N, C-alpha and C positions, 0 to 999 in steps of 0.2 A: 446424284445430287451430295454437294459437298458442303461440309461446316468447318467454320474457320473458329476456334476456340482461341481468345485472349487470356492466357493462363495469368495473368497478374491482375486481371479484371475478377475471372474467377476467384481469385484466392481472397481479393478485398471483400466482394461479397460473402465467401464463406466465414471470414473472420467477424463479418458484423453480425450474422447468425451465431456465433458459437461464442462469441468475447463476452457476453452477459453469464453466459454459465461458469465461463472459467473465471472469471470475477468473483462468481458468486462460491465458487468450489476455494479459489485461495483464501477469500475472507474466512471461511468456516475451518480452515485448516491452520490457520494462525491462535496458537496460543493465546490467551488473553493477557498473559503479561509478556512481554517482549524485551530482550535485552537491550540495552544501549545500542548497540550495533544493528540491531534488527529493527528498534523503533526511530533510528535515523534514518534507515533504507525504508520504511515504510513510509514516512513523510517526505522522502527524498530531498533529503539535506545531509550535512555531515555530521558527525557525532558531535563533533566541537562548537556546532550551530545548534544541538539540541541542548547540549548543557547549558547554554545561554539564553534559552528560552523561558525559562522557570515552569516548564511544564509539571504538574505534580509526579513523582515518581515513589514507587516502593522500595526503601532501603533494606535491603533482607539481612545485610550486613555492611561492613566498611568497605569491601570489596566488591559485593554482588547489587547491582541497582537494577531494578527492572520497571518497565512502564506498561502502564494497562492501554489496552487498544481503546478503549473508550473515551480516555483522555488526549490520547492524540487523536481521534476523529473529533472530539469536541473544538481542540485547540485549533486544527485545520477548517474546522467549520466556521466559526466565530471569523475569521478571517479572509472567508469569501466575500468579495466586494462585487456588489453590482453594475 
């Protein structure tokens, strides 16, 4: 008896199983305050676009700005369209 395995199909099924766990770990690993660059990456936009959106930010000093993850999540959630 011979079995044929479709590697791409198997990889797709495996990804479906582990993806929620990976996403959960990634979210837990993120600090609550994100740099400008990390906040932009988190939303999938450029840092320049992030600056123009008016999302609340924590100004630690003139050159040190941080974004709270919950503010970024709220911003994204408010823009979901049905």
